[in-house]
N, C-alpha and C positions, 0 to 999 in steps of 0.2 A: 863728145859723142862719136866722132869719127875714129878716135883711138880705141873706143870700146869695140866697134865693129872690126877693126883691124886685128885686135887681140882675139876676138871670137872667131874670125876667119882662120887664124893660125891654129887655134885649138881644134877646129873642125878638120883642117888638113892633117894635123898630127894624129887625130883620131882615125881618120881614113887610112893613113899610113900604118897605124897600129893594127887595124883590122885586117888589112892586106897581109901584113907580116905574120899575124897569128894564123890566118888561113894557110899561108905558105908553110909555116912551121908545122901545122897540123898535117898537111898533105905529106910533107917530108918524113915526119915521124911515123905516119901510118905505113908508108912504104918500108921504112927501116924496121919497124916492129914486125911486119909481115915477113920480111926477108930473114931477120934474125931468128924469130920464133919458128919459122918453117925449117931453118937449118937445124934447130934444136928439136924438131919433131913434136912441137906442142900442138894440141888440138885447137879447133876453131874457137871454142869457148874461152880458153885461156888467152888466145890472141885478142878476143873482144874485151876481156877484163883488163888486160894490159893497156889496150888502147883507151879505155875509159879512164884509167888512172892517169895516163899521160895527158889526155884531153883536160881533165880536171886541173892538173898542174899548169897547163898552158893558160887555161881560163883564169886561174888565180893570179898568175904573173901578169896577164893582160889587164886584169882588174886593178891591180896595184899601179901599173904604169898609167892606166886611164885616169885613176884618181890623181896621180901626179900631174898629168897633162892639164886637167881641168882645175887644178889648184884647190882641191877640196880641203877644207880646214881639218887638220889632223885631230884636233880635239873632238870635233863632231863625228869624225870617222871612227875614232876610238870609242865614243859613246855608243855608236851604232853597233860596232863589232862586239863590244862587251855585252850589250843587250842581247844580241843574237846568240852569242856563245852561252850566256846564262840560260836562255830558253832551251837551247840544245842540250846543255848540261842537265837541266831539270828533266827534260824528256828522256835522256839516256839513263838518268838515275831512276826515273819511274819505270823505264822499260830496259832494265839492265841486260835482258836477254838479246835485245837488238844489237848492242855493242859486242856482246860475246859471240853472236852469230857472225857478225861482219869480221871480227878478228879470226874466228875459226875458219871462215871461208878463205881468208888470206893465207892462213897456215896450210889449209888443204891445197890451195892453189900452188904455193911455192915449195912446200916441203913434204908433201904426201905422194906416194907413188900411184894413187888412184888415177885412172884414165877414163874418160867418157867412152862408153861402149863396152867396158869391162864387166864381167860377171862377178858379183860380190855377194857375200853374206854378212849382214850386220847382226851381231849377237847382242840381245838384250836379255835381262833376267827373266822376262815373261814370254818373249817370243823371238823368233828369228826372221829377219827380212832378207829374202833371197831374190836376186834378179839382176837385170842389166842396168848399169849406171847410165842414166839418160842425160843428166845435167847436174852441174854444181853451180848454184846461184849465190848471191851474197848472203842469203838466209837459209836456204834449204838445199838438200841433196835429193834428187828425184831418181827413184829406182822403179823400173818396170818389172813386175812379177811374172811368173809363168802364166798366171791367169789374165795377163795383159792389163793389169791395173797399175796405176802410178801411185807409189807410196812416197810421201815427202817426209824427210827426216831433218830436223834442225841441225845445222852444221856443228853447233857446240856439243850436241849429243853424239855426233859421229866421232868427234875427238875423244869422247869418254868411253866409247864402246870398242869391242874387239871386232875387227873387220877381216874377213877371209877373202882374199882376192883370188878368184878361180882362174886357172890357166887352161884347163881342158874341160870344156862344158859340152855336153851332148846337145847339139844344135836342135834336135827334134824336141827337146824339153822346152826350148825357148823359141818357139815360133811366134814372134810378136809382129803384129801388123802395125805399121806406122802410118 
């Protein structure tokens, strides 16, 4: 019985050390991401998305280390992960547009010259959306029109449409109240 409590105490101490290490790594990476992306002149939204991706990676690695600390049975862990992945796979198959929108947002983030605050026109076969690019999230791009309305466009549709990025816009046409 005494050996059980000694082992339990060691696992608790290792868990506390892991949590402190993960917090320290998170703080260090936050500063590094801000410094690097500021030097590359990325906007605030891109910094936030980068930080979310790094935080997710830190959390996954911490979870794996935590499973090793607490000696979780690998077979049971594999059953859990395969069950979760199966459910996620079915959800993505049922909602394929979710996966395509997330992929499109990553492509827009890393490889497209669009910038938050830029004036754009998105050409569709039925209509044209024209306005100021307000935000690019994981699923939608938000454009504020001349009429001060927010139009949301799915990211996968943005990649399939022609976009005109305006450089000289009459500021009187776009008096938007935030």
